[in-house]
KOLTOR-498858 format. One record per residue: residue number from 1; residue in one letter; x, y, z of N, C-alpha, C in turn. Coordinates in Angstrom, 2 decimals. Layout:
KOLTOR-498858
 resi resn    n.px    n.py    n.pz   ca.px   ca.py   ca.pz    c.px    c.py    c.pz
  NUM    a       X       Y       Z       X       Y       Z       X       Y       Z
...
END
This chain:
KOLTOR-498858
 resi resn    n.px    n.py    n.pz   ca.px   ca.py   ca.pz    c.px    c.py    c.pz
    1    m   77.65  134.66   52.40   76.55  134.58   53.37   77.04  133.82   54.59
    2    a   76.86  134.36   55.81   77.32  133.72   57.03   76.29  132.70   57.52
    3    i   76.50  132.19   58.75   75.74  131.04   59.20   74.23  131.29   59.21
    4    w   73.77  132.40   59.79   72.33  132.62   59.84   71.76  132.89   58.46
    5    g   72.54  133.53   57.62   72.08  133.74   56.25   71.84  132.42   55.55
    6    k   72.72  131.45   55.78   72.55  130.13   55.17   71.31  129.43   55.71
    7    i   71.11  129.52   57.02   69.96  128.84   57.62   68.65  129.47   57.14
    8    f   68.56  130.79   57.24   67.33  131.46   56.82   67.12  131.30   55.32
    9    g   68.19  131.42   54.57   68.07  131.27   53.13   67.58  129.89   52.76
   10    g   68.08  128.86   53.48   67.66  127.49   53.20   66.21  127.26   53.53
   11    v   65.77  127.79   54.67   64.39  127.58   55.09   63.42  128.36   54.21
   12    t   63.66  129.66   54.05   62.70  130.47   53.32   62.79  130.26   51.82
   13    g   64.00  130.14   51.30   64.15  129.97   49.86   63.50  128.68   49.37
   14    f   63.69  127.60   50.14   63.11  126.33   49.73   61.59  126.32   49.91
   15    a   61.12  126.93   51.01   59.70  126.87   51.32   58.88  127.86   50.50
   16    v   59.37  129.08   50.35   58.62  130.11   49.64   58.96  130.09   48.16
   17    g   60.22  129.96   47.85   60.65  129.88   46.46   60.75  131.24   45.80
   18    g   61.50  131.28   44.70   61.57  132.50   43.90   62.25  133.64   44.61
   19    p   62.13  134.85   44.04   62.81  136.02   44.60   62.30  136.40   45.98
   20    i   61.02  136.12   46.27   60.49  136.48   47.59   61.19  135.67   48.68
   21    g   61.28  134.36   48.45   61.96  133.52   49.43   63.42  133.90   49.58
   22    a   64.09  134.17   48.47   65.50  134.54   48.52   65.68  135.86   49.26
   23    a   64.81  136.82   48.97   64.92  138.13   49.62   64.66  138.03   51.12
   24    l   63.65  137.24   51.50   63.33  137.09   52.91   64.48  136.42   53.64
   25    g   65.02  135.35   53.06   66.14  134.67   53.69   67.36  135.57   53.82
   26    t   67.66  136.33   52.77   68.82  137.22   52.80   68.64  138.31   53.85
   27    a   67.44  138.89   53.92   67.18  139.98   54.87   67.29  139.49   56.31
   28    l   66.63  138.37   56.62   66.69  137.85   57.98   68.10  137.40   58.34
   29    g   68.75  136.73   57.38   70.10  136.27   57.64   71.06  137.42   57.88
   30    h   70.95  138.48   57.10   71.83  139.63   57.28   71.58  140.28   58.64
   31    a   70.32  140.40   59.01   69.99  141.03   60.30   70.58  140.22   61.46
   32    a   70.50  138.90   61.34   71.05  138.07   62.41   72.56  138.10   62.42
   33    d   73.17  137.96   61.23   74.63  137.94   61.15   75.26  139.25   61.59
   34    s   74.57  140.36   61.33   75.12  141.67   61.69   74.78  142.07   63.11
   35    g   73.98  141.25   63.79   73.63  141.56   65.17   72.53  142.58   65.32
   36    t   71.77  142.85   64.26   70.73  143.87   64.33   69.33  143.28   64.25
   37    l   69.21  141.98   64.47   67.87  141.38   64.43   66.98  141.98   65.50
   38    l   67.57  142.31   66.64   66.83  142.96   67.72   67.33  144.39   67.87
   39    h   66.43  145.31   67.82   66.76  146.71   68.08   66.13  147.11   69.41
   40    p   66.85  147.82   70.27   66.25  148.22   71.55   65.09  149.18   71.33
   41    p   64.05  149.09   72.15   62.94  150.04   72.05   63.42  151.46   72.29
   42    a   62.60  152.42   71.88   62.99  153.83   72.01   63.32  154.19   73.45
   43    m   62.60  153.60   74.40   62.81  153.92   75.81   63.78  152.94   76.48
   44    g   64.42  152.09   75.67   65.35  151.12   76.24   64.64  149.85   76.68
   45    w   65.42  148.90   77.19   64.83  147.64   77.64   64.20  147.84   79.00
   46    g   62.94  147.44   79.15   62.22  147.65   80.40   62.12  146.39   81.23
   47    d   61.05  146.34   82.07   60.88  145.22   82.97   60.63  143.91   82.23
   48    r   60.15  144.03   80.98   59.87  142.80   80.22   61.14  141.99   79.99
   49    w   62.27  142.67   79.89   63.55  141.99   79.67   64.45  142.28   80.86
   50    t   64.85  141.22   81.55   65.77  141.44   82.67   67.18  141.71   82.17
   51    t   67.51  141.18   81.03   68.79  141.47   80.38   68.52  141.72   78.91
   52    r   69.46  142.31   78.24   69.27  142.61   76.82   69.20  141.32   76.01
   53    p   68.13  141.11   75.22   68.05  139.91   74.39   69.21  139.85   73.40
   54    d   69.68  138.64   73.11   70.82  138.53   72.21   70.34  138.21   70.79
   55    p   70.94  138.83   69.77   70.54  138.58   68.39   70.67  137.13   67.95
   56    n   71.71  136.43   68.42   71.87  135.04   68.01   70.75  134.17   68.57
   57    g   70.37  134.40   69.82   69.26  133.64   70.39   67.97  133.92   69.65
   58    a   67.74  135.18   69.32   66.55  135.54   68.57   66.58  134.94   67.17
   59    a   67.75  134.96   66.54   67.88  134.41   65.19   67.57  132.92   65.19
   60    a   68.08  132.21   66.19   67.83  130.77   66.26   66.34  130.49   66.40
   61    f   65.68  131.24   67.28   64.25  130.98   67.50   63.42  131.39   66.29
   62    v   63.76  132.50   65.65   63.03  132.91   64.45   63.18  131.87   63.35
   63    a   64.39  131.33   63.20   64.61  130.29   62.19   63.77  129.06   62.50
   64    a   63.73  128.64   63.77   62.93  127.48   64.16   61.44  127.76   63.95
   65    k   61.01  128.93   64.38   59.60  129.29   64.24   59.21  129.37   62.76
   66    l   60.09  129.91   61.95   59.81  130.04   60.52   59.69  128.66   59.88
   67    a   60.60  127.75   60.23   60.53  126.39   59.68   59.24  125.71   60.11
   68    a   58.85  125.90   61.39   57.62  125.28   61.89   56.40  125.86   61.18
   69    t   56.37  127.18   61.02   55.22  127.84   60.39   55.06  127.42   58.94
   70    l   56.18  127.24   58.26   56.13  126.87   56.85   56.02  125.36   56.65
   71    g   55.91  124.63   57.75   55.72  123.19   57.65   56.95  122.41   57.25
   72    k   58.12  123.00   57.44   59.37  122.33   57.07   59.92  121.58   58.28
   73    k   59.31  120.42   58.56   59.66  119.67   59.75   61.11  119.21   59.77
   74    e   61.63  118.83   58.60   63.01  118.33   58.57   64.00  119.42   58.95
   75    q   63.78  120.65   58.41   64.66  121.76   58.76   64.55  122.08   60.25
   76    l   63.31  122.09   60.75   63.09  122.37   62.16   63.77  121.31   63.03
   77    y   63.64  120.05   62.65   64.22  118.97   63.45   65.75  119.08   63.48
   78    g   66.36  119.28   62.32   67.81  119.39   62.27   68.32  120.57   63.07
   79    l   67.68  121.72   62.90   68.07  122.93   63.60   67.94  122.75   65.11
   80    t   66.80  122.22   65.54   66.54  122.08   66.97   67.41  121.02   67.62
   81    c   67.73  119.96   66.87   68.63  118.94   67.41   69.96  119.56   67.82
   82    v   70.54  120.35   66.93   71.83  120.98   67.22   71.71  121.92   68.40
   83    i   70.66  122.74   68.40   70.48  123.75   69.45   70.30  123.10   70.81
   84    l   69.42  122.09   70.91   69.17  121.46   72.20   70.41  120.71   72.70
   85    c   71.12  120.04   71.80   72.33  119.33   72.22   73.37  120.31   72.77
   86    a   73.52  121.45   72.11   74.49  122.44   72.56   74.11  123.01   73.92
   87    k   72.84  123.31   74.09   72.40  123.92   75.35   72.47  122.92   76.50
   88    l   72.17  121.65   76.22   72.29  120.63   77.25   73.74  120.47   77.67
   89    a   74.65  120.42   76.71   76.06  120.23   77.03   76.60  121.36   77.91
   90    k   76.03  122.55   77.76   76.53  123.72   78.49   75.80  123.97   79.80
   91    c   74.62  123.37   80.00   73.76  123.80   81.11   74.36  123.55   82.49
   92    d   75.29  122.57   82.62   75.83  122.28   83.95   77.27  122.73   84.12
   93    a   77.98  122.92   82.99   79.40  123.29   83.04   79.85  123.58   81.62
   94    p   81.05  124.14   81.44   81.55  124.37   80.08   81.54  123.08   79.26
   95    v   81.24  123.21   77.99   81.20  122.06   77.09   82.59  121.45   76.99
   96    n   82.66  120.11   77.06   83.96  119.45   76.97   84.04  118.58   75.72
   97    r   85.22  118.08   75.45   85.46  117.32   74.23   84.63  116.05   74.16
   98    r   84.42  115.37   75.28   83.64  114.13   75.26   82.20  114.39   74.84
   99    e   81.64  115.50   75.27   80.27  115.84   74.85   80.22  116.17   73.36
  100    i   81.21  116.88   72.89   81.27  117.21   71.45   81.42  115.94   70.63
  101    n   82.28  115.03   71.07   82.47  113.79   70.34   81.20  112.94   70.34
  102    a   80.46  112.96   71.45   79.20  112.22   71.50   78.20  112.78   70.50
  103    f   78.19  114.10   70.38   77.31  114.75   69.40   77.70  114.33   67.97
  104    k   78.99  114.40   67.66   79.46  114.07   66.32   79.19  112.60   65.98
  105    t   79.37  111.73   66.96   79.17  110.29   66.72   77.73  109.98   66.35
  106    r   76.80  110.63   67.01   75.39  110.30   66.81   74.76  111.00   65.61
  107    f   75.31  112.12   65.20   74.74  112.82   64.05   75.51  112.60   62.76
  108    r   76.78  112.24   62.84   77.57  111.93   61.65   77.41  113.03   60.58
  109    v   77.77  114.23   60.96   77.66  115.38   60.05   78.69  115.26   58.93
  110    p   78.30  115.45   57.66   79.27  115.41   56.56   80.36  116.46   56.76
  111    d   81.56  116.14   56.30   82.69  117.04   56.51   82.43  118.44   55.96
  112    e   81.75  118.51   54.81   81.53  119.82   54.20   80.55  120.69   54.99
  113    n   79.77  120.07   55.90   78.82  120.83   56.70   79.29  121.04   58.14
  114    m   80.39  120.41   58.50   80.82  120.43   59.89   81.10  121.84   60.40
  115    r   81.69  122.69   59.57   82.03  124.03   60.02   80.78  124.83   60.39
  116    d   79.76  124.79   59.52   78.54  125.54   59.79   77.79  124.98   60.99
  117    i   77.73  123.64   61.11   77.08  123.03   62.26   77.83  123.37   63.53
  118    g   79.16  123.39   63.45   79.95  123.76   64.61   79.69  125.19   65.05
  119    r   79.55  126.09   64.10   79.27  127.48   64.44   77.89  127.62   65.07
  120    l   76.91  126.88   64.53   75.57  126.90   65.12   75.61  126.35   66.54
  121    f   76.34  125.27   66.76   76.50  124.68   68.08   77.11  125.69   69.05
  122    d   78.17  126.37   68.60   78.84  127.35   69.46   77.92  128.52   69.80
  123    m   77.15  128.97   68.82   76.22  130.08   69.08   75.12  129.66   70.06
  124    a   74.60  128.45   69.85   73.48  127.99   70.67   73.87  127.81   72.13
  125    r   75.12  127.45   72.39   75.52  127.17   73.77   75.82  128.45   74.56
  126    q   75.72  129.60   73.93   76.02  130.84   74.64   75.00  131.13   75.73
  127    r   73.78  130.60   75.58   72.80  130.76   76.65   72.00  129.48   76.77
  128    t   71.55  129.18   77.99   70.87  127.90   78.23   69.51  128.07   78.90
  129    d   69.02  129.30   78.96   67.75  129.54   79.65   66.56  129.59   78.70
  130    d   66.77  129.30   77.42   65.70  129.45   76.44   65.37  128.14   75.72
  131    y   65.88  127.03   76.23   65.75  125.76   75.49   64.31  125.26   75.40
  132    e   63.47  125.58   76.39   62.11  125.06   76.37   61.30  125.58   75.19
  133    a   61.59  126.79   74.75   60.87  127.34   73.60   61.15  126.52   72.34
  134    f   62.40  126.10   72.17   62.75  125.28   71.02   62.12  123.88   71.13
  135    a   62.18  123.30   72.33   61.58  121.98   72.53   60.08  122.03   72.29
  136    r   59.44  123.11   72.68   57.99  123.25   72.49   57.64  123.29   71.01
  137    e   58.40  124.06   70.23   58.14  124.13   68.79   58.28  122.76   68.14
  138    l   59.33  122.03   68.52   59.56  120.72   67.93   58.48  119.73   68.37
  139    g   58.10  119.81   69.64   57.06  118.92   70.15   55.74  119.13   69.44
  140    q   55.40  120.38   69.16   54.16  120.67   68.47   54.21  120.21   67.02
  141    a   55.37  120.38   66.37   55.50  119.98   64.97   55.41  118.47   64.81
  142    y   55.88  117.72   65.82   55.90  116.27   65.74   54.89  115.64   66.70
  143    a   53.81  116.36   66.98   52.81  115.86   67.93   52.19  114.54   67.48
  144    k   52.12  114.32   66.17   51.53  113.09   65.64   52.60  112.15   65.08
  145    d   53.83  112.43   65.39   54.95  111.61   64.89   56.03  111.58   65.97
  146    k   55.77  110.82   67.03   56.61  110.85   68.22   57.98  110.17   68.09
  147    p   58.14  109.14   67.26   59.43  108.44   67.24   60.66  109.33   67.08
  148    p   60.66  110.35   66.18   61.86  111.21   66.09   62.15  111.95   67.39
  149    l   61.10  112.29   68.15   61.30  112.97   69.42   61.94  112.04   70.43
  150    e   61.50  110.78   70.45   62.11  109.82   71.36   63.56  109.56   70.97
  151    d   63.83  109.51   69.67   65.21  109.34   69.22   66.10  110.48   69.74
  152    l   65.58  111.70   69.66   66.35  112.85   70.12   66.55  112.80   71.63
  153    m   65.55  112.35   72.38   65.72  112.20   73.82   66.86  111.23   74.12
  154    g   66.95  110.15   73.35   68.04  109.21   73.55   69.40  109.84   73.30
  155    i   69.47  110.68   72.27   70.73  111.37   71.96   71.09  112.35   73.08
  156    l   70.11  113.07   73.59   70.36  114.03   74.67   70.88  113.31   75.92
  157    f   70.29  112.17   76.25   70.78  111.41   77.39   72.22  110.96   77.16
  158    a   72.52  110.52   75.93   73.88  110.06   75.63   74.89  111.18   75.79
  159    i   74.54  112.38   75.36   75.44  113.53   75.49   75.61  113.90   76.96
  160    a   74.51  113.86   77.72   74.58  114.20   79.14   75.49  113.23   79.90
  161    r   75.53  111.98   79.45   76.33  110.97   80.15   77.75  110.83   79.60
  162    a   78.05  111.55   78.53   79.33  111.37   77.83   80.52  111.63   78.73
  163    d   80.38  112.53   79.68   81.52  112.89   80.53   81.38  112.36   81.95
  164    l   80.52  111.34   82.13   80.32  110.77   83.45   81.00  109.42   83.57
  165    a   81.43  109.10   84.78   81.97  107.76   85.06   80.80  106.79   85.19
  166    d   81.06  105.50   85.06   80.01  104.49   85.20   79.33  104.63   86.56
  167    g   77.99  104.70   86.53   77.24  104.80   87.77   77.11  106.21   88.32
  168    e   77.82  107.16   87.75   77.74  108.54   88.23   76.42  109.17   87.79
  169    p   75.71  109.84   88.70   74.41  110.42   88.34   74.55  111.68   87.50
  170    l   73.50  111.99   86.79   73.47  113.23   86.02   73.47  114.43   86.95
  171    a   74.03  115.53   86.47   73.99  116.77   87.25   72.54  117.24   87.36
  172    p   72.17  117.87   88.46   70.78  118.34   88.62   70.32  119.23   87.47
  173    e   71.24  120.07   86.96   70.86  120.96   85.85   70.52  120.15   84.59
  174    e   71.29  119.09   84.34   71.03  118.25   83.17   69.72  117.49   83.33
  175    l   69.48  116.97   84.52   68.25  116.21   84.75   67.03  117.11   84.60
  176    r   67.11  118.33   85.12   66.00  119.27   84.98   65.78  119.61   83.50
  177    f   66.86  119.82   82.77   66.78  120.10   81.34   66.05  118.97   80.62
  178    l   66.47  117.73   80.87   65.90  116.57   80.19   64.42  116.39   80.54
  179    k   64.07  116.59   81.79   62.68  116.44   82.20   61.78  117.47   81.53
  180    r   62.28  118.68   81.41   61.46  119.73   80.79   61.34  119.54   79.28
  181    v   62.40  119.09   78.65   62.33  118.79   77.22   61.36  117.63   76.99
  182    h   61.46  116.60   77.82   60.55  115.46   77.73   59.09  115.91   77.84
  183    a   58.82  116.83   78.76   57.46  117.33   78.93   57.01  118.13   77.71
  184    q   57.88  118.97   77.17   57.53  119.76   75.99   57.32  118.87   74.77
  185    f   58.00  117.75   74.71   57.82  116.80   73.61   56.51  116.02   73.74
  186    g   55.94  116.01   74.94   54.70  115.27   75.15   54.89  113.76   75.10
  187    l   56.04  113.28   75.54   56.33  111.85   75.52   55.89  111.19   76.82
  188    g   55.63  109.90   76.75   55.21  109.16   77.92   56.36  108.66   78.76
  189    r   56.00  107.99   79.86   57.02  107.50   80.79   57.89  106.42   80.14
  190    g   57.28  105.60   79.29   58.05  104.56   78.63   59.16  105.12   77.77
  191    a   58.87  106.22   77.08   59.89  106.86   76.23   61.03  107.39   77.09
  192    w   60.70  107.95   78.25   61.74  108.43   79.17   62.62  107.27   79.63
  193    d   61.99  106.17   80.05   62.75  105.03   80.55   63.68  104.47   79.47
  194    r   63.18  104.35   78.24   64.01  103.81   77.16   65.18  104.74   76.85
  195    a   64.92  106.04   76.81   65.98  106.99   76.52   67.01  107.01   77.65
  196    e   66.54  106.97   78.87   67.43  107.00   80.04   68.32  105.76   80.08
  197    q   67.76  104.62   79.70   68.50  103.36   79.77   69.24  103.04   78.47
  198    g   69.10  103.90   77.47   69.79  103.68   76.21   69.21  102.55   75.39
  199    r   67.92  102.24   75.61   67.28  101.15   74.86   66.60  101.69   73.61
  200    a   66.46  100.84   72.61   65.77  101.23   71.39   64.29  101.44   71.69
  201    r   63.68  102.35   70.96   62.25  102.58   71.15   61.45  101.37   70.68
  202    a   60.25  101.26   71.21   59.39  100.12   70.90   59.03  100.10   69.41
  203    a   58.92   98.87   68.89   58.56   98.73   67.47   57.17   99.29   67.22
  204    m   56.28   99.16   68.21   54.94   99.71   68.11   54.90  101.05   68.86
  205    g   54.48  102.11   68.20   54.39  103.41   68.85   53.20  103.48   69.79
  206    e   53.24  104.46   70.70   52.15  104.62   71.66   50.82  104.89   70.94
  207    e   50.87  105.74   69.88   49.64  106.04   69.16   49.08  104.79   68.50
  208    d   49.97  103.94   67.96   49.52  102.68   67.35   48.87  101.78   68.39
  209    a   49.40  101.80   69.60   48.86  100.96   70.67   47.41  101.34   70.97
  210    y   47.14  102.62   71.06   45.77  103.06   71.32   44.85  102.70   70.15
  211    t   45.37  102.79   68.93   44.58  102.42   67.75   44.21  100.95   67.79
  212    i   45.17  100.10   68.13   44.90   98.66   68.22   43.88   98.36   69.31
  213    m   43.98   99.10   70.39   43.00   98.92   71.47   41.64   99.51   71.13
  214    g   41.60  100.38   70.12   40.34  100.97   69.70   39.81  102.01   70.66
  215    v   40.72  102.75   71.33   40.30  103.74   72.31   41.07  105.03   72.11
  216    s   40.61  106.08   72.77   41.29  107.37   72.75   42.40  107.38   73.79
  217    a   43.46  108.11   73.51   44.57  108.22   74.46   44.17  108.98   75.72
  218    s   43.03  109.66   75.69   42.57  110.41   76.86   41.75  109.57   77.83
  219    l   41.52  108.30   77.50   40.70  107.44   78.36   41.38  107.24   79.71
  220    p   40.65  107.39   80.82   41.25  107.21   82.16   41.78  105.80   82.34
  221    n   42.71  105.65   83.28   43.38  104.37   83.48   42.42  103.22   83.76
  222    e   41.48  103.41   84.67   40.59  102.32   85.04   39.67  101.92   83.90
  223    e   39.19  102.89   83.13   38.36  102.57   81.98   39.16  101.85   80.92
  224    l   40.41  102.24   80.76   41.27  101.59   79.78   41.55  100.15   80.18
  225    r   41.80   99.92   81.47   42.05   98.57   81.95   40.82   97.68   81.75
  226    a   39.65   98.26   82.04   38.40   97.51   81.86   38.17   97.16   80.39
  227    h   38.54   98.10   79.50   38.38   97.86   78.07   39.32   96.75   77.61
  228    w   40.55   96.74   78.12   41.50   95.69   77.77   40.97   94.33   78.19
  229    k   40.44   94.23   79.41   39.89   92.96   79.89   38.71   92.51   79.03
  230    k   37.91   93.45   78.59   36.77   93.12   77.72   37.26   92.54   76.40
  231    l   38.32   93.16   75.82   38.88   92.66   74.56   39.47   91.27   74.73
  232    v   40.14   91.03   75.87   40.73   89.72   76.13   39.65   88.65   76.18
  233    r   38.56   88.97   76.88   37.46   88.01   76.96   36.85   87.77   75.58
  234    q   36.76   88.84   74.80   36.10   88.74   73.49   36.91   87.88   72.51
  235    y   38.24   88.02   72.54   39.06   87.36   71.53   39.84   86.15   72.04
  236    h   39.65   85.78   73.30   40.40   84.65   73.83   40.02   83.37   73.06
  237    p   41.02   82.57   72.66   40.73   81.35   71.87   39.73   80.42   72.54
  238    d   39.80   80.28   73.88   38.86   79.39   74.57   37.43   79.90   74.44
  239    v   37.28   81.22   74.53   35.95   81.82   74.38   35.45   81.63   72.96
  240    m   36.34   81.82   72.00   35.96   81.64   70.61   35.55   80.19   70.34
  241    a   36.29   79.23   70.92   35.95   77.82   70.73   34.60   77.50   71.34
  242    a   34.30   78.09   72.50   33.00   77.87   73.14   31.85   78.40   72.29
  243    r   32.16   79.34   71.43   31.14   79.90   70.53   31.06   79.11   69.22
  244    n   31.77   78.00   69.18   31.79   77.16   67.98   32.40   77.89   66.78
  245    a   33.42   78.72   67.05   34.11   79.41   65.96   34.93   78.41   65.17
  246    s   35.17   78.73   63.92   35.96   77.86   63.06   37.44   77.96   63.45
  247    a   38.22   77.00   62.95   39.66   77.02   63.23   40.31   78.29   62.70
  248    e   39.86   78.75   61.53   40.41   79.98   60.95   40.08   81.19   61.82
  249    e   38.84   81.24   62.31   38.43   82.36   63.17   39.22   82.36   64.48
  250    i   39.46   81.16   65.01   40.24   81.08   66.25   41.67   81.54   66.01
  251    q   42.25   81.18   64.87   43.60   81.61   64.54   43.67   83.13   64.41
  252    i   42.71   83.72   63.76   42.66   85.18   63.60   42.53   85.85   64.97
  253    a   41.68   85.26   65.83   41.49   85.81   67.18   42.78   85.72   67.99
  254    s   43.57   84.65   67.80   44.82   84.48   68.53   45.82   85.57   68.16
  255    v   45.90   85.88   66.86   46.77   86.96   66.40   46.30   88.28   66.98
  256    r   44.99   88.47   66.95   44.40   89.72   67.46   44.70   89.91   68.95
  257    i   44.54   88.85   69.74   44.78   88.98   71.18   46.25   89.23   71.48
  258    s   47.15   88.70   70.65   48.58   88.96   70.83   48.88   90.44   70.62
  259    k   48.28   91.03   69.59   48.47   92.46   69.33   47.87   93.31   70.44
  260    i   46.71   92.91   70.94   46.06   93.66   72.02   46.93   93.65   73.27
  261    n   47.46   92.47   73.62   48.31   92.38   74.82   49.61   93.17   74.66
  262    a   50.18   93.15   73.45   51.39   93.94   73.20   51.10   95.43   73.32
  263    a   49.95   95.85   72.80   49.56   97.26   72.90   49.33   97.65   74.35
  264    w   48.69   96.77   75.12   48.42   97.04   76.53   49.73   97.16   77.32
  265    d   50.72   96.33   76.99   52.02   96.41   77.67   52.68   97.77   77.42
  266    i   52.60   98.26   76.18   53.20   99.56   75.85   52.50  100.67   76.61
  267    i   51.16  100.63   76.61   50.39  101.68   77.29   50.66  101.66   78.79
  268    k   50.77  100.46   79.37   51.06  100.38   80.80   52.40  101.03   81.13
  269    r   53.41  100.76   80.30   54.72  101.36   80.55   54.66  102.88   80.39
  270    e   53.95  103.34   79.36   53.86  104.78   79.12   53.16  105.49   80.28
  271    r   52.18  104.84   80.85   51.40  105.47   81.93   51.92  105.13   83.32
  272    g   52.90  104.23   83.39   53.44  103.85   84.68   52.47  103.03   85.52
  273    l   51.67  102.20   84.86   50.68  101.38   85.57   51.29  100.09   86.09
END
C-alpha cells in the first residue's frame, strides 16, 4: 500500500472498523495512488476549473475532510500540520534544506515514519493555492480547543523564518499565507503576536479568560471594559473591607480579582485594546 493508501486506511479503518473501513480505505487509497481519484467530466474540464485538478491535491483534501467528518481530530491535525508546513515552505520559493530541518526539529518524526511523512510533504508542496481549505477544516475541528492551533502557528512562523537572516522580513507570499491561516484558525491578535515573536502561548486560554470574566466572547469592547470595571469594584479588597467582610472573604476576593485582571489582560491583547 502506497502513501495515500496508508493515510486513508489509517483514517477509515480506525474510525469505521471492520471490513467496511478497510475496504473504504483501500479503495480511496488506490484511487489516489493510481492518480484516478479525479476523472474528467464527459465534456472535459470547463470554466469551473481553470486548470486540471490534481489527484494528489484531491487525495489530501479528501483525507483531511474524512478525518474531520469522522471526528478524528488527531489524524486531521497531524495530516494538516505536514500539508500546511510544506505549502508554506514552497509558497515564496523552492523548499530549501533549512526549512526542511526546521520542520524535522519541531515535529521529531520517528525514523520509521520519516519516509512516508517525507513523501506526504513532497506531494503537498506541489501546489500552494489550496492551503486555506485545509486551514479551514482544522480551524473548525479545533474551534473549541485553540491551543493546538496556536502551537501550529508558532511552527509555521519558525519554518518561514528558517532561511532568513536576523532582522530580515518575511516574504510577502509567506506573510499573506500566515495571515490567511491565522484567520481560518479563528485566532486572536495575541496568538498572532506570540507566534510571530516565538513566545510561548499564555497559560490561560482566551476562552478561559471570557469564562472567568463571566461574559460571552461576542460582547463589544466598551461593554466588556465596563463589565471588567464593575468586577474590579465588586471584588476589590478595600470595597470588601468597607462592607465589613471577614478576613477569609477578603482573601478569596483578592484571589478572584487577580484572576479577573489576568483574564482582562489576555482579552485586551487578543482584541488589540
